[in-house]
C-alpha positions in Angstrom: 97.0 127.7 93.2 96.4 129.1 96.6 97.0 127.1 99.8 94.5 124.4 100.2 92.9 122.9 103.4 94.3 120.1 105.5 94.9 116.9 103.6 92.2 114.2 104.1 93.8 111.5 106.2 93.6 107.9 105.1 90.3 106.6 106.7 91.4 102.9 106.3 93.1 101.3 109.5 93.3 98.0 111.2 90.3 97.4 113.4 87.9 99.6 111.3 84.8 97.9 109.9 83.5 98.6 106.4 79.9 97.9 105.0 80.5 96.8 101.4 77.5 96.6 99.1 77.5 93.7 96.6 75.8 93.8 93.3 72.8 91.6 94.6 72.1 94.3 97.1 73.5 92.5 100.2 75.9 94.1 102.5 79.2 92.4 103.3 80.8 93.3 106.6 84.6 93.6 106.3 87.1 94.1 109.1 90.3 95.6 108.2 93.3 93.6 109.7 96.1 95.2 107.6 96.7 98.1 105.4 99.2 97.2 102.5 101.5 100.0 101.2 99.8 102.5 99.0 100.3 102.4 95.3 97.7 103.2 92.7 94.8 102.3 95.1 94.3 101.6 98.7 94.8 97.8 99.3 93.6 96.2 102.5 93.8 92.7 104.1 90.2 92.1 105.6 88.2 89.6 107.4 84.8 88.8 105.6 82.2 86.1 105.4 81.9 84.9 101.8 79.5 81.9 100.9 79.0 81.2 104.6 82.8 81.0 105.2 84.6 83.4 107.3 88.1 84.1 105.8 90.8 86.5 104.9 90.6 88.3 101.7 92.1 91.4 100.0 89.9 94.4 99.4 91.2 96.7 96.6 89.5 100.2 96.7 89.4 102.5 93.7 89.3 105.6 95.9 89.9 108.9 93.9 90.9 110.7 97.0 94.2 108.8 97.4 95.4 108.3 93.9 98.9 109.6 92.8 99.3 112.3 90.2 96.6 114.5 91.6 97.5 117.6 89.3 96.6 119.0 86.1 100.3 118.9 84.7 103.6 117.4 85.7 104.8 120.9 86.1 102.2 121.4 89.0 102.6 120.1 92.4 100.3 117.2 93.6 97.1 118.4 95.1 96.1 116.1 98.0 92.4 115.6 98.7 91.0 117.9 101.3 87.5 119.5 102.3 88.3 122.2 99.8 89.0 119.9 96.8 85.8 118.1 97.6 83.8 121.2 97.7 85.2 122.0 94.3 84.3 118.6 93.1 80.7 119.2 94.3 80.5 122.6 92.4 82.2 121.0 89.4 79.5 118.3 89.3 76.6 120.9 89.9 77.7 123.1 87.1 77.7 120.2 84.5 81.4 120.6 84.0 82.0 117.1 85.3 79.7 115.5 82.8 81.2 117.3 79.9 84.8 116.5 80.9 84.0 112.9 81.6 82.7 112.6 78.1 85.9 114.1 76.7 87.9 111.7 78.9 86.0 108.7 77.5 86.6 109.8 74.0 90.4 110.2 74.8 90.3 106.7 76.3 88.9 105.3 72.9 91.4 107.2 70.9 94.3 106.0 73.1 93.3 102.3 72.6 96.0 100.6 70.5 93.4 99.4 68.0 91.6 102.8 67.4 90.7 103.7 64.0 89.2 107.2 63.3 86.5 106.9 60.7 85.5 110.5 61.4 85.7 112.8 58.6 85.0 115.9 60.5 87.8 118.3 61.3 88.1 120.2 64.5 87.7 123.9 65.1 91.2 125.3 64.8 90.0 128.6 66.4 88.7 126.8 69.4 91.2 127.5 72.2 88.7 127.2 75.2 90.8 124.5 76.7 93.8 126.9 77.0 91.9 129.5 79.1 92.8 129.3 82.6 89.9 128.7 85.0 89.3 129.7 88.5 91.2 127.9 91.4 88.0 126.0 92.3 87.6 125.0 88.6 91.1 123.7 88.6 90.5 121.8 91.9 87.3 120.4 90.5 88.9 119.3 87.4 91.6 117.4 89.4 88.9 115.5 91.3 87.1 114.8 88.0 90.1 113.3 86.3 90.9 111.2 89.5 87.3 110.0 89.5 87.5 109.0 85.9 90.8 107.3 86.3 89.7 105.2 89.1 86.5 104.2 87.6 88.3 103.1 84.3 90.8 101.0 86.4 88.0 99.4 88.3 86.2 98.3 85.2 89.5 97.2 83.5 90.4 95.1 86.5 87.0 93.5 86.7 86.7 92.6 83.1 90.4 91.2 83.3 89.4 89.0 86.1 86.3 87.8 84.1 88.4 87.0 81.0 91.1 85.2 83.3 88.6 82.8 85.0 90.8 79.8 83.9 93.8 81.2 85.7 92.0 82.0 89.1 93.2 80.0 92.0 96.2 78.7 89.9 98.2 81.8 88.7 96.1 84.6 89.9 93.9 85.1 92.9 90.3 84.1 92.9 87.9 86.9 92.2 85.0 86.8 94.8 82.9 89.9 94.1 82.9 93.6 93.0 81.5 96.0 95.7 80.8 99.7 96.4 81.5 101.6 99.5 79.4 104.6 100.5 81.8 106.4 102.8 81.6 109.8 101.1 78.3 111.7 101.8 76.5 112.5 98.6 75.0 116.1 98.5 71.3 116.5 97.9 70.4 116.4 94.2 73.5 114.8 92.9 74.2 111.3 91.7 75.7 108.9 94.2 77.9 107.6 91.3 80.2 110.5 91.7 80.9 109.7 95.3 80.7 105.9 95.6 84.0 104.1 96.0 84.1 100.9 93.7 86.3 98.0 94.8 87.0 94.2 94.5 87.4 91.5 96.9 89.7 88.9 95.9 91.4 85.8 97.5 94.1 86.5 100.0 97.5 85.0 98.8 100.0 84.7 101.8 103.7 85.3 100.7 106.1 87.9 99.7 106.8 90.1 96.7 108.9 88.5 93.8 111.2 91.6 94.2 112.2 90.4 97.5 113.2 86.9 96.3 117.0 87.1 97.0 116.3 88.2 100.6 113.5 85.9 101.4 115.2 82.8 100.1 119.0 83.7 100.3 121.6 81.8 98.6 119.4 79.5 96.6 120.1 80.2 92.9 118.4 76.9 91.9 115.1 77.9 93.6 115.5 81.4 92.1 115.5 80.0 88.5 112.6 77.7 89.2 110.5 80.8 90.7 111.5 83.1 87.9 110.4 80.5 85.3 107.1 80.1 87.4 106.5 83.9 87.0 107.2 83.8 83.2 105.0 80.7 82.3 101.7 82.1 83.2 102.1 85.3 81.3 101.6 83.1 78.1 98.3 81.7 79.5 97.5 85.4 80.4 98.1 86.6 76.9 96.3 83.6 75.5 93.3 84.4 77.5 93.1 88.0 76.0 95.0 90.2 78.5 98.5 92.1 78.2 99.7 93.2 81.6 101.2 96.9 81.2 102.7 96.8 84.7 104.6 93.4 84.5 106.9 94.2 87.5 108.2 91.9 90.2 106.0 94.0 92.8 103.0 92.5 91.0 104.0 88.9 91.6 103.5 87.0 95.0 105.5 84.1 95.9 103.3 81.8 98.3 104.9 79.0 100.1 103.0 75.6 99.6 104.0 73.0 102.1 107.7 72.7 103.3 109.7 73.3 100.3 107.4 74.2 97.4 106.3 77.7 96.2 103.7 79.1 93.8 103.8 82.2 92.0 100.8 84.4 91.5 100.3 87.6 89.2 98.2 90.4 90.8 97.0 93.9 89.9 95.3 94.0 86.4 94.0 97.6 86.6 96.6 98.7 84.0 96.3 96.4 81.1 95.1 96.1 77.7 92.3 93.6 76.5 91.9 91.8 73.3 88.8 93.9 72.7 90.9 97.1 72.9 92.7 96.1 69.6 91.7 95.8 66.0 89.8 92.7 65.2 92.2 91.0 62.8 93.7 87.6 62.2 96.8 89.3 60.7 99.8 88.7 62.9 101.7 91.4 61.3 99.1 94.1 61.7 100.4 96.6 64.4 96.9 97.5 65.4 96.0 93.7 66.1 96.3 91.8 69.3 98.8 89.0 68.4 101.4 91.6 67.1 101.1 93.6 70.3 101.4 90.3 72.5 104.8 89.8 70.9 105.6 93.5 71.2 104.8 93.8 74.9 106.2 90.3 75.7 105.2 90.1 79.3 107.2 86.8 79.8 110.5 88.2 78.8 109.9 91.5 80.6 109.5 89.8 84.0 112.1 87.2 83.2 114.8 89.7 82.2 114.1 91.9 85.2 114.4 89.1 87.7 117.4 87.4 86.1 119.1 90.8 86.1 118.5 91.1 89.8 119.4 87.5 90.6 122.0 86.6 88.0 123.4 89.7 86.6 126.5 89.0 84.3 125.9 85.2 84.2 124.8 82.8 81.6 121.4 82.4 83.5 120.6 86.0 82.7 121.1 85.4 79.1 119.0 82.1 79.3 115.8 84.0 80.3 116.2 86.6 77.7 116.4 83.9 75.0 113.9 81.5 76.4 110.8 83.6 76.9 110.3 84.7 73.2 110.6 81.2 72.1 107.7 80.0 74.4 105.6 83.1 73.3 106.0 82.1 69.7 104.7 78.7 70.3 101.6 80.1 72.1 100.6 81.6 68.7 101.8 78.9 66.4 99.5 76.6 67.9 
């Protein structure tokens, strides 16, 4: 591709105010107080008023402009968002190509679900190689924006649904979910749907604390506390799975250790944008069916995953490391044996 325009700067900074639209039509005014490190989405600490109470909250925005992997193939360099890529996106929408590609991507999402069963008897056209034809530079830029748009919309919907299914864990093992919002910070050209330009997001409870990956540095020389907190990270994963959610990014960075009083801590799981839900699997009671939810819970084994990672970090080469490897699967089996 040819050189592109200057990269769009991140528009979120401490001290900036945002007008967030709630589903009920009301506007929530948020003041950014902190910008967390960028991962899959911009994550901000904000001050808001919710239910008549002013408080800190976390605002997660699914902004296509700042997602990683903005390219058409891993062989291509990343293409940061710019005025040029936005113009390409507008053209891509206006031409109808965005609607067509989004339909294809939605079908791919269905096919990629672990419980997908193809009942179609139709065969594809083997001579159709239209997807292999190189497009113009603007078409390629438009496709990049379209894929980023689709990915962020999918992740937003997935996370909202995960929080809905995990209501029983909110406030105990995961943050409380306050409200889903939209942010109209990208102008919508005349004649085009605002849905292509609105930025969806969620407001959730602010949990003060530190990442589980920093456990040894934040609480040094405390192996007994480490063991307790690693186990506290393992235990709720079984409740998570029991409520119909499998975390696909069950890494230490997605656990927060929050101090509760002088010597007590609580571990919270966060970030459910990349997960599978029970509804993504084949509806079956057969625990040996590889397309079913129970089998995939055992295969994914969120508890053992986080337990082994943290035991390796804190207790490599000791008996404690083996303890966590053996303990997690045993608990998991009891969840499904009733």
